[in-house]
C-alpha positions in Angstrom: -21.0 -43.4 -35.1 -23.8 -41.2 -33.6 -23.7 -37.5 -34.5 -22.6 -35.5 -31.5 -25.0 -32.9 -30.2 -22.5 -30.4 -28.8 -20.6 -28.1 -31.1 -16.8 -28.2 -31.4 -15.2 -25.2 -33.1 -11.6 -24.8 -34.2 -11.0 -23.2 -30.8 -12.8 -22.2 -27.7 -11.6 -19.0 -25.9 -10.3 -19.6 -22.4 -12.2 -17.6 -19.8 -10.8 -17.1 -16.2 -12.9 -17.6 -13.2 -15.5 -14.8 -13.3 -14.8 -13.8 -9.7 -11.2 -13.0 -10.7 -12.4 -10.7 -13.4 -15.0 -9.1 -11.1 -12.2 -8.1 -8.7 -10.6 -6.1 -11.5 -14.0 -4.7 -12.5 -14.5 -3.4 -9.0 -11.2 -1.5 -9.3 -12.4 0.0 -12.6 -15.7 1.0 -11.1 -14.0 2.7 -8.1 -11.5 4.6 -10.3 -13.9 5.4 -13.2 -10.7 5.1 -15.4 -11.8 3.2 -18.5 -9.1 4.0 -21.1 -6.2 6.4 -21.9 -3.4 4.4 -20.4 -5.0 3.5 -17.1 -3.4 1.7 -14.2 -4.4 -1.8 -15.4 -3.0 -1.2 -18.9 0.2 -0.1 -17.3 0.2 -3.1 -15.0 -0.4 -5.5 -17.9 2.4 -3.9 -20.0 4.8 -4.2 -17.1 3.9 -7.9 -16.5 4.0 -8.7 -20.2 7.5 -7.2 -20.5 8.7 -9.3 -17.6 7.0 -12.5 -18.8 8.4 -12.2 -22.3 11.8 -10.7 -21.3 11.5 -7.8 -23.7 12.6 -4.1 -23.3 9.6 -2.2 -24.7 6.1 -3.5 -25.1 3.0 -1.4 -25.9 -0.5 -2.8 -25.5 -2.7 -1.8 -28.4 -6.3 -2.4 -29.6 -5.5 -5.3 -31.9 -2.8 -7.1 -33.9 -3.7 -5.4 -37.1 -3.2 -1.8 -35.8 0.1 -3.1 -34.3 1.3 -3.9 -37.8 0.1 -0.6 -39.1 1.9 1.3 -36.4 5.0 -0.8 -37.0 5.1 0.2 -40.6 4.6 3.8 -39.8 7.1 3.9 -37.0 9.8 2.5 -39.3 8.9 5.0 -42.1 8.5 2.2 -44.6 7.7 2.9 -48.2 7.9 1.1 -51.6 8.1 -2.6 -51.5 8.0 -4.9 -48.5 9.1 -8.5 -48.8 6.5 -10.8 -47.2 5.0 -14.2 -47.0 1.9 -15.5 -49.0 1.1 -17.9 -46.2 -0.4 -16.0 -43.2 -3.6 -14.4 -42.1 -4.9 -11.8 -44.5 -3.9 -8.9 -42.1 -0.2 -9.5 -42.8 -0.7 -8.5 -46.5 -3.7 -6.1 -46.2 -1.8 -3.9 -43.7 1.0 -3.5 -46.1 -1.4 -2.4 -48.8 -3.4 -0.2 -46.4 -0.2 1.7 -45.5 0.5 2.5 -49.1 3.3 -0.1 -49.6 3.5 -2.9 -52.1 3.8 -6.5 -50.9 6.4 -8.6 -52.7 5.8 -12.2 -52.0 8.5 -14.8 -51.4 7.4 -18.4 -51.3 7.5 -20.5 -48.1 9.7 -23.3 -46.8 7.7 -26.6 -47.4 8.8 -27.9 -44.0 8.2 -25.0 -41.6 5.7 -23.1 -43.8 7.5 -19.8 -42.8 9.0 -17.6 -45.5 11.9 -19.3 -47.3 15.0 -17.3 -46.5 16.9 -18.7 -49.4 14.5 -16.9 -51.8 14.5 -13.5 -50.2 17.6 -11.9 -51.7 16.4 -12.6 -55.3 13.2 -10.6 -54.6 14.9 -7.5 -53.2 15.0 -4.4 -55.5 16.0 -0.8 -55.0 12.4 -0.1 -53.9 12.6 -2.7 -51.0 12.4 -1.1 -47.5 11.7 -4.1 -45.2 11.0 -7.7 -44.7 7.7 -8.6 -42.9 7.6 -12.3 -42.1 5.2 -14.4 -40.0 6.1 -17.0 -37.5 3.4 -19.3 -38.9 1.4 -21.3 -36.2 4.1 -20.1 -33.7 6.9 -21.8 -35.6 9.9 -19.4 -35.7 11.2 -18.1 -39.0 14.9 -18.5 -39.9 15.6 -15.4 -37.8 19.4 -15.5 -38.0 19.4 -15.9 -41.8 16.8 -13.2 -42.3 18.6 -10.8 -40.0 21.9 -11.4 -41.9 20.1 -10.5 -45.2 18.6 -7.4 -43.6 21.9 -6.2 -42.2 23.7 -6.8 -45.5 21.2 -4.8 -47.5 20.2 -2.2 -44.8 16.6 -3.4 -44.5 14.2 -3.3 -41.5 12.6 -6.5 -40.2 9.1 -6.8 -38.8 7.8 -10.1 -37.5 4.1 -10.8 -37.4 4.4 -12.8 -34.1 0.6 -13.1 -33.6 0.9 -16.8 -32.9 3.9 -17.0 -30.7 2.9 -16.0 -27.2 4.8 -18.2 -24.7 7.0 -19.7 -27.4 10.7 -19.4 -27.4 13.6 -19.8 -29.8 17.1 -20.2 -28.3 15.8 -19.4 -24.9 14.4 -16.0 -26.0 10.8 -15.1 -26.7 10.1 -15.6 -30.4 8.5 -12.1 -30.3 11.9 -10.5 -29.3 13.4 -10.9 -32.7 13.4 -8.2 -35.5 13.3 -4.4 -35.3 9.7 -4.7 -34.3 7.5 -7.7 -33.5 3.7 -7.5 -33.3 1.4 -9.7 -31.2 -2.3 -10.4 -31.4 -4.3 -10.9 -28.2 -7.5 -11.8 -30.0 -9.9 -14.1 -28.2 -8.7 -17.1 -30.2 -5.1 -16.9 -29.1 -3.2 -18.8 -26.4 -3.1 -15.5 -24.4 -5.8 -13.0 -25.0 -7.5 -9.9 -23.8 -10.7 -10.5 -25.8 -9.4 -8.1 -28.4 -6.0 -6.6 -28.3 -2.4 -6.8 -29.4 1.1 -5.5 -28.7 4.1 -3.9 -30.3 7.6 -5.0 -29.1 10.9 -3.4 -29.8 14.4 -3.1 -28.2 15.0 0.2 -29.9 14.5 3.3 -27.6 13.8 5.7 -30.5 11.3 3.3 -32.1 9.7 2.8 -28.7 9.2 6.6 -28.4 7.6 6.8 -31.8 5.3 3.8 -31.3 4.2 5.2 -28.0 3.0 8.5 -29.4 1.7 7.1 -32.6 -0.7 4.8 -30.8 -2.2 7.8 -29.0 -3.0 10.3 -31.8 0.5 11.6 -31.7 0.1 13.4 -28.3 3.0 14.9 -26.5 0.7 16.3 -23.8 -2.8 17.6 -23.9 -2.0 20.5 -26.2 1.1 19.5 -28.1 1.9 16.6 -30.5 5.0 14.7 -31.4 3.7 13.9 -34.8 1.1 11.9 -36.8 -0.7 9.3 -34.8 -3.8 7.1 -34.7 -6.0 5.7 -32.0 -4.4 2.4 -31.1 -5.0 2.4 -27.4 -6.7 -0.3 -25.5 -9.0 -0.2 -22.4 -8.9 -1.1 -18.7 -11.6 -3.8 -19.4 -9.4 -5.6 -21.9 -6.3 -5.2 -19.7 -8.3 -6.8 -16.8 -8.9 -9.8 -18.9 -5.2 -10.1 -19.7 -4.2 -9.8 -16.1 -6.6 -12.6 -15.2 -5.3 -14.9 -18.0 -1.5 -14.2 -17.9 -0.8 -16.3 -14.7 -2.7 -19.2 -16.4 -0.6 -19.3 -19.6 1.9 -22.0 -18.5 -1.0 -24.3 -17.5 -2.9 -23.5 -20.7 0.1 -24.3 -22.9 0.6 -27.6 -21.0 -3.0 -28.6 -21.6 -2.7 -27.7 -25.3 0.5 -29.8 -25.5 -1.2 -32.8 -24.0 -4.1 -32.5 -26.5 -1.7 -32.1 -29.4 0.3 -35.2 -28.3 -2.9 -37.2 -28.2 -3.7 -36.1 -31.8 -0.1 -37.1 -32.7 -0.6 -40.6 -31.2 -3.9 -41.1 -33.1 -2.4 -40.0 -36.4 0.9 -41.9 -36.1 1.6 -44.0 -39.2 -1.2 -42.3 -41.2 -0.9 -40.3 -44.4 -1.3 -37.1 -42.5 1.8 -34.8 -42.1 2.5 -31.7 -40.1 4.8 -28.7 -40.3 8.2 -29.1 -38.8 9.6 -27.0 -35.9 13.2 -26.0 -35.8 15.5 -27.3 -33.1 16.1 -25.0 -30.1 12.4 -23.9 -30.2 9.9 -24.2 -27.4 6.5 -24.4 -29.0 3.4 -22.9 -27.5 0.9 -25.3 -29.2 -1.1 -22.4 -30.6 -2.6 -24.5 -33.4 -2.9 -28.1 -34.6 -2.4 -28.0 -38.3 -2.5 -31.1 -40.5 -1.6 -31.5 -44.1 -3.5 -33.9 -46.4 -2.3 -35.6 -49.5 -4.9 -33.8 -51.7 -7.4 -31.0 -51.4 -10.1 -33.5 -52.2 -9.2 -35.4 -49.1 -9.4 -32.2 -47.0 -12.8 -31.3 -48.5 -14.2 -34.7 -47.7 -12.8 -34.5 -44.1 -14.3 -31.1 -43.5 -17.7 -32.2 -44.8 -17.7 -35.3 -42.6 -16.6 -33.3 -39.5 -19.2 -30.6 -40.1 -21.9 -33.2 -40.3 -20.8 -34.3 -36.9 -21.0 -30.7 -35.5 -17.2 -30.3 -35.6 -15.8 -27.2 -37.3 -12.1 -27.1 -38.1 -10.7 -24.1 -40.1 -8.7 -23.8 -43.3 -5.9 -21.7 -41.9 -4.6 -20.3 -44.2 -6.6 -20.3 -47.4 -6.3 -19.0 -50.0 -2.7 -18.2 -50.5 -2.4 -14.4 -50.1 -0.8 -13.9 -53.5 -4.3 -14.7 -54.8 -6.0 -11.7 -53.2 -7.9 -9.6 -55.6 -6.3 -6.3 -54.6 -2.7 -7.2 -55.2 -0.6 -8.0 -58.2 -0.9 -11.8 -58.6 2.3 -13.8 -58.6 2.8 -17.5 -58.7 3.9 -19.0 -55.3 3.8 -22.8 -56.0 4.6 -24.1 -52.5 2.2 -21.7 -50.6 -0.6 -22.3 -53.2 -0.2 -26.0 -52.8 0.0 -26.1 -49.0 -2.9 -23.7 -48.6 -5.2 -26.1 -50.4 -4.2 -29.1 -48.3 -3.8 -27.8 -44.7 -6.4 -27.8 -42.0 -6.3 -26.6 -38.4 -8.1 -29.1 -36.2 -10.0 -28.1 -33.0 -7.6 -27.2 -30.2 -8.4 -25.6 -26.9 -7.9 -26.2 -23.2 -11.5 -27.4 -23.0 -11.1 -30.2 -25.5 -11.2 -33.7 -24.0 -9.4 -36.9 -25.0 -12.8 -38.3 -26.1 -13.3 -35.3 -28.3 -9.9 -35.8 -29.9 -10.5 -39.5 -30.4 -13.8 -38.8 -32.2 -12.2 -36.1 -34.4 -9.3 -38.3 -35.2 -11.5 -41.4 -35.9 -13.6 -39.4 -38.4 -10.6 -38.1 -40.2 -8.9 -41.5 -40.4 -12.1 -43.2 -41.6 -12.3 -40.6 -44.5 -8.7 -40.8 -45.6 -8.6 -44.6 -45.3 -11.7 -44.8 -47.5 -13.9 -46.4 -44.9 
């Protein structure tokens, strides 16, 4: 097989027609309103609330600040039950906010936090559960909420991967006391950089709203402690251009994923399982190899052909240097064997066939 000349990365950010974006830029140039809750930010928030079917949604500068504000708004302290299998921000935010992450291992099928292990990890110092809907696959939300209600704990969901996905006909991001989204350029829906905080609680919404804006009540008074979590008109404009395209983008990602599925049918490769009653957004295409050695060989061969998948998520977060190490056997095992293959609306069937062929040749020992 000839080495391809063009580069394929794990994703390629969707960009709308430039003329669509320029129309919004013209509005910005006319108003000179660049930030501080401008009209485009307000328009995007309104449209996102409608699209997702949620009560309160606040557009912020990124998904990490969304998690930080969520922890602050809930007044969390002490220990927070969380997953070792996620992007590093899920854990680092807990530590950054002065709390202690307490890891609970993952379900080997969905790769989300295992709800059957949560209660055993709860102590008198536990204040919340912070779980990730991994790859957009919903956590066991009913079981987690039942535990939280029983023990009077708050629930935050890192819903960074879920945009456009549903569980039981509700946006996955509508579950929990607070859900946070990432609108990073790599996501299904993006604003280049950005994120959002979602809640149905009016009091929490009030606190989130002032906390993302330095605590301001008005120009001279403050509700309380805050931070700069705002986002700009330029980022909102990107979101307004992309939001109408989301159903089409998900449909394209679904077709690409199904083409991968067909190519890998009957092979030794496995995938995480999605619960029934969930509508997936095809945010990622993760595959699990039999061994880490197989994965390493596949990555090497793909790289030599200018194809760059990503080891989402590696290492298991319980191995981070700045937290107390605990043994999480399932997460540690899966993290060494899972690989996210290239997936974007720009990928062609020919690209998928080449990627699949390289992988199958490696694992079949050809």
